[in-house]
C-alpha positions as CSV (number, residue, x, y, z in Angstrom):
1,M,96.9,112.9,93.0
2,P,97.8,110.3,95.6
3,L,96.4,110.2,99.1
4,S,99.3,110.8,101.5
5,L,99.5,108.7,104.7
6,P,100.1,110.7,107.9
7,P,103.7,110.8,109.2
8,T,102.5,108.9,112.3
9,L,100.3,105.8,111.7
10,T,99.8,103.8,114.8
11,L,96.5,102.5,116.3
12,P,95.2,106.0,117.3
13,Q,95.4,107.2,113.7
14,A,94.2,104.0,112.0
15,T,90.5,104.7,112.0
16,E,90.8,108.2,110.6
17,T,93.2,107.0,108.0
18,V,90.9,104.2,106.8
19,S,88.1,106.8,106.7
20,R,90.3,109.0,104.4
21,L,91.1,106.0,102.2
22,R,87.4,105.1,102.0
23,A,86.5,108.7,101.0
24,G,89.3,109.0,98.5
25,L,88.3,105.7,96.8
26,A,84.7,106.8,96.7
27,A,85.6,110.0,95.0
28,A,88.1,108.4,92.5
29,P,87.0,107.8,88.9
30,A,85.8,104.2,88.4
31,G,88.4,102.0,86.8
32,D,91.3,104.3,87.6
33,A,94.1,103.1,89.9
34,F,94.1,104.8,93.3
35,A,97.5,105.8,94.6
36,V,98.6,106.0,98.2
37,D,101.8,107.9,99.1
38,A,103.5,106.1,101.9
39,S,106.7,108.1,101.7
40,T,105.4,110.4,104.4
41,L,105.5,107.6,107.0
42,V,108.0,108.2,109.8
43,D,106.5,106.7,112.9
44,F,104.4,103.6,112.3
45,D,103.7,100.1,113.5
46,T,101.6,97.1,112.3
47,S,98.6,99.4,112.3
48,A,99.9,100.8,109.0
49,L,99.8,97.3,107.5
50,A,96.3,96.9,108.7
51,V,95.2,100.2,107.2
52,L,96.8,99.3,103.8
53,L,95.3,95.8,103.8
54,D,91.9,97.4,104.5
55,G,92.6,99.9,101.7
56,Q,93.4,97.0,99.3
57,R,90.1,95.3,100.3
58,L,88.1,98.5,99.7
59,A,89.8,99.1,96.4
60,R,89.1,95.5,95.3
61,E,85.4,95.9,96.2
62,R,85.4,99.0,94.0
63,G,87.1,97.2,91.2
64,V,90.2,99.4,91.1
65,P,93.9,98.7,91.9
66,L,95.4,100.3,94.9
67,L,99.0,101.4,94.3
68,V,101.1,102.0,97.5
69,Q,104.0,104.2,96.4
70,G,107.1,105.4,98.2
71,A,107.0,102.7,100.9
72,P,109.8,103.2,103.3
73,A,112.2,100.3,103.7
74,K,111.0,99.7,107.3
75,L,107.4,99.3,106.1
76,R,108.5,96.8,103.4
77,Q,110.5,94.9,106.0
78,L,107.5,94.8,108.3
79,A,105.3,93.6,105.5
80,A,107.8,90.9,104.6
81,L,108.0,89.8,108.3
82,Y,104.2,89.3,108.3
83,G,104.1,87.8,104.9
84,V,101.8,90.4,103.3
85,E,104.2,92.2,101.0
86,E,102.6,90.6,97.9
87,L,99.1,91.5,99.1
88,L,100.1,95.1,99.6
89,G,102.1,95.5,96.4
90,L,104.4,98.0,98.1
91,Q,106.5,100.1,95.8
92,G,109.6,101.5,97.4
93,S,111.1,105.0,97.0
94,V,113.3,105.5,94.0
95,A,116.7,106.4,95.2
């Protein structure tokens, strides 16, 4: 079951969201991919990118792939603007 990001992910929510990612990764079976559902994002800024980049780092340290699913177009555009879309491996919504 993927970890869902909160609808609002700006600086005030970033620390709590990273904590949830860390806990989810720690509880995930070793070797299995860990999925993050970004389709719930409505109000976000570059803090969402920072959280996902930290999640990728944490997953890499654990030796598991982090799959970001359902990324809204705005998040993919923001990642492209900052040149981190390949680092995040964002998967868009299937429409």
